[in-house]
C-alpha positions, 0 to 999 in steps of 0.5 A: 500500500502506498502510504505517501498519499495518506493524509494526516488525520491526527487530533491536532490536524483535525482541530486545525482544519475545523478551526479553519473551516469555522473561521471561513464560515463565520467570515462568509456569514458575517459578510452575508449579514452585512450585505443584508443589513444595508438594504434593510436600512435603506428600506426603513429609511424609505418607509419613513419618507413614504410615511411623511408623504402619506401624513400629508394626505387627507384623513381617511380609513385608507390613510390609516390602513396605509400608515399602519402597514408602514409602521409594521414594515418599519418595526420589522426591518428594525427588528431584523437589523437588531438581529443582524447586529447581534449575529455580527457580534456573535461572529466577531466574538473571538476577534479580541485585542487583549490588553492588561487591565484592572478588572475592578475598574472596568467592572465599575465603569460598566456598573455606573453606566448601567445603574440609571437603567436599574434605578428606573426599574427599582433594582438596587446594585450592590458592589463588593470588590476585592482589593489588590487583584492581579492584572488581567488581559481584557478586550475592553469593548467586548468585556464591557458588552458582555458584562452589560448583557449579563446585567440586563439579563439579571434586570429582566429576570425581576419581571418588573418587580423590585430587587437587588443585583450583587456585583462582586470580584474575588481572587479564585486561586490564580484567577480573577472571578466576577460574580453577578448574582440576582434574586430574580425569577431563576431558570429551570434545569431544562433552560439551563441546559440550552441557555448557551445554544445559539438562537435559543431564547425564553424571551418573546422576540429574543434573538437567542444570541446574547448569552452564546456571544457572552460565552464566546467572548469570555472563552476568547479571553482564556476564561470560563463562564459558569451559571447556577440558577433555581426557579423563584430564587435567582441566578448567579453568573461566575466569570473567571479570567486568567491573571498576568503573573506577578512577583508578589501579591498581598492578601485579598481583602474585600471592600464594598461600595454599598451602604451599610443598611444593605448588609443584611440584604446581601444574604438574600441576594447570595441565594445560590451560595447556601 
């Protein structure tokens, strides 16, 4: 048997080929999504102009029907544009520019940006940050988007009720861990098994790409994401990131930015650590 033409099917070679194929498919899908997005924007713009023309017409049942149909087209094109944006974010999730960063500082910036939205929903944010955390490598834009996505998920889990979200950092062995804990509606075991599958969503009109994109981003940082949840008790997301080695480090102590009056409430938020 002539073995000179036998191809290398070692695990390493198979992984390399699969990764190459995935990259090519992601590039093609991203390019297609971009091409579809452009005409959608044009359609929505022209529907807006058409709406202005119809508004100048005399009031009649026909005018109201036309305006209603225009509004439907505008709404659906906007929904498709948003879906394409999320899909593009998903395909680009592994293209990261990792730079040394302070996880506490980056997390605080995202929380401060998110706080007004939480306040409107009557949800408090409690913050506990470990002192003297080692430096991590972060793509700031992707990291911020991932954290914000998780915070929005936590906020939506309260389903209009008031509550609290705990944001915490800690040293976990040689890694930096970020905990996001809410006392919302929680998830069933069936939902937990599918939560990171692309296009799976429990929300009406949801794209099902938010959490899969978050996982891709975290794994692109060399980190991991874990989730614990129980219906009626809440959900905890834990993100872990590898640290940049340093010569020495002090003991990690906790500082908190929440008011002392919330100390007792923290026990209620940390539902999944009992």
